[in-house]
C-alpha positions as CSV (number, residue, x, y, z in Angstrom):
1,M,56.4,-37.1,-74.5
2,S,53.6,-39.3,-75.6
3,D,54.1,-42.6,-77.2
4,S,52.4,-41.4,-80.3
5,L,55.1,-38.8,-80.9
6,T,58.0,-41.2,-80.4
7,Q,56.8,-43.9,-82.7
8,T,58.7,-44.5,-86.0
9,A,56.7,-43.0,-89.0
10,S,55.7,-45.5,-91.6
11,P,57.6,-45.2,-95.0
12,S,56.0,-43.2,-97.4
13,I,54.6,-44.4,-100.7
14,T,54.4,-42.3,-103.9
15,L,51.7,-43.2,-106.4
16,N,51.6,-42.1,-110.0
17,V,48.0,-43.0,-110.8
18,A,47.3,-41.3,-114.1
19,P,48.5,-38.8,-116.8
20,A,47.8,-35.3,-115.9
21,Q,45.4,-35.0,-118.9
22,T,44.0,-37.6,-121.0
23,L,42.4,-36.6,-124.5
24,R,40.4,-39.2,-126.3
25,G,38.2,-39.2,-129.3
26,E,38.0,-39.4,-133.1
27,N,40.3,-37.3,-135.3
28,I,41.3,-35.2,-132.2
29,L,45.1,-34.3,-133.3
30,P,44.2,-30.7,-134.1
31,E,42.9,-30.3,-130.6
32,A,46.0,-32.2,-129.2
33,A,48.3,-29.7,-130.8
34,Q,46.4,-26.9,-128.9
35,R,47.1,-28.8,-125.6
36,I,50.6,-29.5,-126.4
37,A,51.2,-25.7,-127.1
38,Q,50.3,-25.2,-123.5
39,L,53.3,-27.4,-122.5
40,G,56.0,-26.1,-124.8
41,Q,56.8,-24.3,-128.0
42,R,59.6,-26.6,-129.3
43,P,58.4,-30.1,-129.6
44,F,60.7,-33.0,-129.9
45,L,58.9,-35.7,-131.7
46,V,60.0,-39.4,-130.9
47,A,58.7,-42.0,-133.3
48,G,59.6,-45.5,-134.7
49,D,60.6,-46.0,-138.2
50,R,57.1,-47.1,-139.1
51,T,55.4,-44.1,-137.5
52,L,58.0,-41.5,-138.7
53,D,56.0,-40.7,-141.8
54,L,52.8,-40.4,-139.8
55,A,54.5,-38.1,-137.4
56,T,55.6,-35.9,-140.1
57,Q,52.5,-35.9,-142.2
58,Q,49.7,-36.0,-139.7
59,I,51.0,-34.4,-136.5
60,Q,53.8,-32.1,-137.3
61,P,51.5,-29.8,-139.5
62,H,49.1,-29.3,-136.7
63,L,52.0,-28.3,-134.5
64,T,53.3,-25.8,-137.0
65,Q,49.8,-24.4,-137.3
66,N,50.0,-23.6,-133.6
67,Q,53.1,-21.6,-134.1
68,L,55.2,-24.4,-132.6
69,T,58.7,-25.4,-133.8
70,P,58.8,-29.3,-134.0
71,S,61.8,-31.6,-134.8
72,T,61.1,-35.2,-135.5
73,H,63.4,-38.2,-134.9
74,S,63.4,-42.0,-135.0
75,Y,64.1,-43.7,-131.7
76,G,66.0,-46.4,-133.6
77,R,65.1,-50.1,-133.1
78,D,64.7,-50.3,-129.3
79,C,64.6,-48.2,-126.3
80,D,68.4,-48.7,-125.5
81,E,70.9,-46.6,-123.9
82,A,72.9,-45.6,-127.1
83,D,69.7,-44.3,-128.8
84,L,68.7,-42.5,-125.7
85,D,72.1,-40.6,-125.5
86,R,71.8,-39.9,-129.2
87,L,68.3,-38.4,-128.8
88,K,69.3,-36.4,-125.8
89,S,71.9,-34.7,-127.6
90,A,69.6,-34.0,-130.5
91,L,67.0,-32.7,-128.0
92,H,69.4,-30.2,-126.5
93,Q,70.6,-29.0,-130.0
94,H,66.9,-28.3,-130.8
95,Q,66.4,-26.6,-127.5
96,A,63.2,-28.6,-127.1
97,D,60.9,-27.9,-124.2
98,V,58.5,-31.0,-124.6
99,V,58.9,-34.5,-125.7
100,I,56.1,-36.1,-127.8
101,G,56.1,-39.9,-128.2
102,I,54.3,-41.4,-131.2
103,G,54.0,-45.0,-131.9
104,G,54.1,-48.3,-129.9
105,G,55.5,-49.3,-126.6
106,K,59.1,-48.9,-127.2
107,A,58.7,-45.4,-128.8
108,L,56.6,-44.2,-125.9
109,D,58.9,-45.7,-123.3
110,T,61.8,-43.9,-125.0
111,A,59.9,-40.7,-125.0
112,K,59.0,-40.8,-121.3
113,L,62.6,-41.9,-120.3
114,L,64.1,-39.1,-122.4
115,A,61.7,-36.5,-121.1
116,Y,62.5,-37.5,-117.6
117,R,66.3,-37.3,-118.0
118,C,66.0,-34.0,-119.7
119,Q,63.4,-32.7,-117.2
120,V,60.7,-31.6,-119.9
121,P,57.2,-32.5,-120.1
122,V,56.1,-35.5,-122.1
123,V,53.1,-36.3,-124.4
124,T,52.3,-39.9,-125.5
125,I,50.3,-40.5,-128.6
126,P,49.9,-44.3,-129.1
127,T,49.2,-45.6,-132.8
128,S,48.0,-48.8,-131.5
129,A,46.4,-50.5,-128.5
130,A,49.3,-52.9,-128.1
131,T,50.2,-51.9,-124.5
132,C,49.4,-49.5,-121.8
133,A,52.8,-47.8,-122.1
134,A,51.0,-44.4,-123.0
135,W,49.7,-44.3,-119.5
136,T,52.3,-45.7,-117.2
137,A,55.1,-44.1,-115.2
138,L,57.5,-46.8,-116.3
139,S,60.1,-47.5,-119.1
140,N,61.7,-50.6,-120.1
141,V,65.3,-50.4,-121.5
142,Y,66.6,-53.0,-123.8
143,T,69.9,-53.9,-125.6
144,P,70.4,-52.6,-129.1
145,D,69.6,-56.3,-130.1
146,G,66.1,-56.1,-128.3
147,A,66.9,-58.0,-125.3
148,F,65.4,-56.8,-122.1
149,R,67.9,-55.2,-119.6
150,Y,65.9,-53.4,-116.8
151,D,62.9,-51.2,-116.2
152,V,63.1,-47.6,-114.9
153,P,60.2,-46.4,-112.6
154,L,59.5,-42.7,-113.5
155,P,58.4,-40.1,-110.8
156,V,55.3,-39.0,-112.9
157,C,52.9,-40.4,-115.4
158,P,52.8,-38.4,-118.8
159,N,51.6,-34.9,-118.8
160,L,49.2,-35.6,-121.7
161,L,48.0,-38.7,-123.2
162,V,46.2,-38.5,-126.7
163,L,44.0,-41.5,-127.7
164,D,42.8,-40.9,-131.2
165,Y,40.6,-43.7,-132.2
166,A,41.1,-42.8,-135.8
167,L,44.8,-43.3,-135.5
168,I,44.4,-46.4,-133.5
169,R,42.0,-47.9,-136.2
170,T,44.8,-47.9,-138.8
171,A,47.0,-50.2,-136.9
172,P,47.1,-53.8,-137.7
173,R,44.6,-56.2,-136.0
174,R,47.6,-58.0,-134.5
175,T,48.5,-55.2,-132.2
176,L,45.0,-55.0,-130.5
177,V,45.1,-58.8,-130.1
178,A,48.6,-58.4,-128.5
179,G,47.3,-55.5,-126.3
180,I,44.5,-57.8,-125.1
181,G,47.0,-60.3,-124.1
182,D,49.2,-57.7,-122.2
183,A,46.1,-56.4,-120.4
184,L,44.9,-59.9,-119.3
185,A,48.1,-60.3,-117.4
186,K,47.0,-57.6,-115.0
187,W,44.6,-60.1,-113.3
188,Y,46.7,-63.1,-113.4
189,E,49.6,-61.5,-112.0
190,A,48.1,-59.0,-109.5
191,S,45.7,-61.7,-108.0
192,V,48.9,-63.9,-107.3
193,S,51.2,-61.2,-106.0
194,S,48.7,-58.8,-104.3
195,G,45.3,-60.7,-104.0
196,S,45.7,-61.2,-100.2
197,S,46.3,-57.7,-99.4
198,D,44.0,-55.8,-97.3
199,Q,45.3,-52.3,-98.4
200,T,42.5,-50.3,-99.8
201,L,44.1,-49.2,-103.1
202,I,45.7,-52.6,-103.8
203,V,42.3,-54.3,-103.2
204,A,40.8,-51.8,-105.7
205,A,43.4,-52.5,-108.2
206,V,43.1,-56.1,-108.0
207,Q,39.2,-55.9,-108.4
208,Q,39.8,-53.7,-111.4
209,A,41.9,-56.3,-112.9
210,R,39.1,-58.7,-112.4
211,V,36.8,-56.4,-114.1
212,L,39.4,-55.8,-116.9
213,R,39.8,-59.5,-117.4
214,D,36.0,-60.1,-117.7
215,L,35.5,-57.4,-120.1
216,L,38.2,-58.6,-122.3
217,L,36.9,-62.3,-122.2
218,Q,33.5,-61.1,-123.1
219,K,33.9,-58.4,-125.7
220,S,37.4,-59.0,-127.4
221,A,36.0,-61.3,-130.3
222,A,33.2,-58.8,-131.1
223,A,35.6,-55.8,-130.9
224,L,38.2,-57.5,-133.3
225,A,35.2,-58.3,-135.7
226,E,34.1,-54.7,-135.9
227,P,37.1,-52.2,-135.9
228,G,35.8,-48.7,-135.0
229,S,32.6,-49.9,-133.4
230,P,31.4,-48.9,-129.8
231,V,32.5,-52.4,-128.5
232,W,36.0,-52.0,-130.3
233,R,36.4,-48.6,-128.5
234,E,35.7,-50.3,-125.2
235,V,38.3,-52.9,-125.7
236,V,40.7,-50.2,-126.9
237,D,40.0,-48.1,-123.7
238,A,40.5,-51.4,-121.7
239,S,43.8,-52.3,-123.1
240,V,45.4,-48.8,-123.1
241,L,43.5,-46.8,-120.2
242,L,42.1,-49.3,-117.7
243,A,45.1,-51.4,-117.8
244,G,47.1,-48.3,-116.9
245,V,44.6,-47.3,-114.2
246,I,45.4,-50.7,-112.4
247,G,49.1,-50.2,-112.4
248,G,48.7,-46.7,-111.2
249,L,46.4,-47.6,-108.2
250,G,48.4,-50.5,-107.3
251,G,51.8,-49.1,-107.6
252,A,54.9,-51.1,-107.1
253,Q,53.1,-53.3,-104.5
254,C,50.7,-54.6,-107.2
255,R,53.4,-56.3,-109.0
256,T,54.1,-58.1,-112.2
257,V,55.0,-61.9,-111.7
258,A,55.9,-64.7,-114.0
259,A,54.1,-63.7,-117.2
260,H,56.3,-60.6,-117.7
261,A,59.3,-62.5,-116.3
262,V,58.7,-65.0,-119.2
263,H,58.4,-62.1,-121.7
264,N,61.6,-60.6,-120.5
265,A,63.4,-63.9,-120.9
266,L,62.0,-64.6,-124.3
267,T,63.5,-61.2,-125.6
268,H,66.9,-62.9,-125.2
269,L,66.1,-65.4,-128.0
270,S,66.7,-63.9,-131.3
271,D,64.2,-66.1,-133.0
272,C,61.5,-64.5,-130.9
273,H,62.1,-60.9,-131.9
274,H,59.5,-60.8,-134.6
275,T,56.8,-61.3,-132.0
276,I,55.5,-58.3,-130.0
277,H,55.3,-57.6,-126.4
278,G,51.7,-58.6,-125.7
279,E,52.1,-61.8,-127.5
280,K,55.1,-62.9,-125.4
281,V,53.1,-61.7,-122.2
282,A,50.1,-63.7,-123.1
283,Y,52.2,-66.9,-123.6
284,G,53.7,-66.0,-120.2
285,I,50.4,-66.1,-118.5
286,L,50.0,-69.8,-119.6
287,V,53.5,-70.6,-118.3
288,Q,52.5,-69.0,-115.0
289,L,49.4,-70.9,-114.7
290,R,51.3,-74.1,-115.6
291,L,53.9,-73.4,-112.8
292,E,50.9,-73.1,-110.4
293,E,49.8,-76.6,-111.5
294,I,53.3,-78.1,-111.5
295,V,54.5,-76.7,-108.2
296,Q,51.1,-76.4,-106.2
297,H,49.1,-78.9,-108.0
298,N,46.5,-76.0,-108.3
299,Q,43.3,-77.1,-110.0
300,L,42.0,-73.5,-110.3
301,A,45.0,-72.7,-112.2
302,A,44.5,-75.7,-114.5
303,T,40.9,-74.5,-115.2
304,A,41.9,-70.9,-115.9
305,R,44.6,-72.2,-118.3
306,Q,42.1,-74.3,-120.2
307,Q,39.7,-71.2,-120.4
308,L,42.5,-69.0,-121.6
309,L,43.4,-71.6,-124.3
310,T,39.9,-71.5,-125.7
311,F,40.0,-67.7,-125.7
312,Y,43.4,-67.5,-127.3
313,R,42.3,-69.8,-130.2
314,E,39.3,-67.7,-130.8
315,I,41.3,-64.2,-131.1
316,G,44.8,-65.6,-132.2
317,L,47.0,-65.3,-129.3
318,P,50.0,-67.6,-129.0
319,Q,49.6,-70.7,-127.1
320,T,53.0,-72.5,-127.5
321,L,56.6,-71.9,-128.2
322,A,56.0,-72.8,-131.7
323,D,53.4,-70.1,-132.1
324,L,56.1,-67.7,-131.1
325,G,58.4,-69.0,-133.9
326,L,60.4,-71.3,-131.3
327,G,59.2,-74.5,-132.5
328,E,62.9,-75.7,-133.1
329,I,64.2,-74.1,-129.9
330,S,67.2,-76.1,-128.6
331,L,67.4,-77.3,-125.0
332,G,70.3,-75.0,-124.4
333,Q,68.3,-72.1,-125.5
334,L,65.3,-73.1,-123.4
335,Q,67.5,-73.5,-120.4
336,Q,69.0,-70.0,-121.1
337,A,65.5,-68.4,-121.2
338,A,64.4,-70.3,-118.1
339,E,67.6,-69.2,-116.2
340,F,67.1,-65.6,-117.1
341,A,63.5,-65.8,-116.1
342,C,64.7,-67.1,-112.6
343,G,67.5,-64.5,-112.2
344,P,67.8,-62.8,-108.8
345,N,65.9,-59.7,-109.6
346,S,63.3,-61.5,-111.7
347,D,59.5,-60.7,-111.2
348,I,58.9,-64.5,-111.0
349,H,60.0,-64.4,-107.4
350,H,56.8,-62.5,-106.7
351,L,55.1,-65.9,-107.0
352,P,53.9,-67.3,-103.5
353,F,56.3,-70.2,-103.9
354,P,60.0,-70.8,-105.2
355,V,60.6,-71.9,-108.5
356,E,63.6,-73.4,-110.5
357,P,64.7,-73.1,-114.0
358,A,63.8,-76.7,-114.6
359,Q,60.3,-76.2,-113.5
360,V,60.0,-73.1,-115.7
361,M,61.4,-75.2,-118.7
362,A,58.8,-77.8,-118.0
363,A,56.0,-75.2,-117.9
364,M,57.2,-73.5,-121.1
365,V,57.0,-76.7,-123.1
366,S,53.6,-78.0,-121.7
367,T,51.4,-74.8,-122.0
368,T,48.6,-76.8,-123.8
369,V,48.7,-80.2,-122.2
370,G,45.8,-81.6,-120.2
371,Y,45.9,-81.7,-116.5
372,S,45.8,-84.6,-114.1
373,L,46.0,-83.8,-110.4
374,G,49.4,-84.8,-109.1
375,V,51.0,-85.5,-112.5
376,T,54.2,-83.4,-113.3
377,P,56.0,-83.2,-116.4
378,D,59.2,-85.2,-116.1
379,A,62.7,-84.4,-117.7
380,S,61.7,-86.1,-120.8
381,V,59.0,-83.6,-121.6
382,V,61.6,-80.8,-121.4
383,S,63.8,-82.5,-124.1
384,H,61.0,-82.3,-126.8
385,N,60.0,-79.2,-128.8
386,S,56.6,-77.5,-127.9
């Protein structure tokens, strides 16, 4: 027998690159209803409290016109196990054969995970450009109080993504700003975790993340000034779709790093619950860059952080703990967040160097300080509010 036949096969890697269909345009909900009719006849709509009326008034009538039998439900406050169990029971009672998620990231994560557990197709209809959750094969699960617990990789991306610019345009400006912050993290995290890879698709994902960063830095201010304009659409596409492409191409090997680890830790502080996902992630990017300065004395990270601070000021992303409503955070709360960020399963360990909670604390309170090569914040910095 030849050596080639006796070699151990390399482990398989499954990629979930994109939704089966992506429908985008202006006022496309009537067409979306026709596409949904191809997936099922008894839709189960999952929306947040704020988008429940929208689902009932703008989407449900189109489904009814296509002879579908919809049922609409609120997912509650967070994507948590208790609400998932409640929705699963309601779904079976309705005999639903397709789930439709309508709203922001938590509504879409709930819909995707519910559909997976009930083995039915799922449609995502984002009502803002705050995240790429409409695209991805991933759901984040929280406690009923909004604290991050774990994420669930899903075997497939959504069956249909409906990006209606008319719908997105009604969302508050803040949601697109947050989406820009969340999308920016693709570059700052992927370049650290996977930038040295020579695998074709990972190289492609990292380079797409660079393109995404450049596009956002160049076009975000103009997009925010002209909602509905061509440049606004480009930034919406970048935040919702291109960010999703990067995660799909790179897969689990193109990982999130400290920015999302900091986000996850901040969700455990009740005073931070009024901020939204992308705002915490954007702040987390600054913390990650500061860690690279503190631990590695990395001058490029210092330069990147200063560039981002200027950009954040221009479009309104948070730069400090105070900007997140945590200006009066206690040392104990700060330590709690830093220890969670450094937990054994945290994404922060995808950094190319080890970090300790004290270093994370120092980085969290010094995101806007100047940089002097070789100078590291001491313990006295940590004892002061941001």
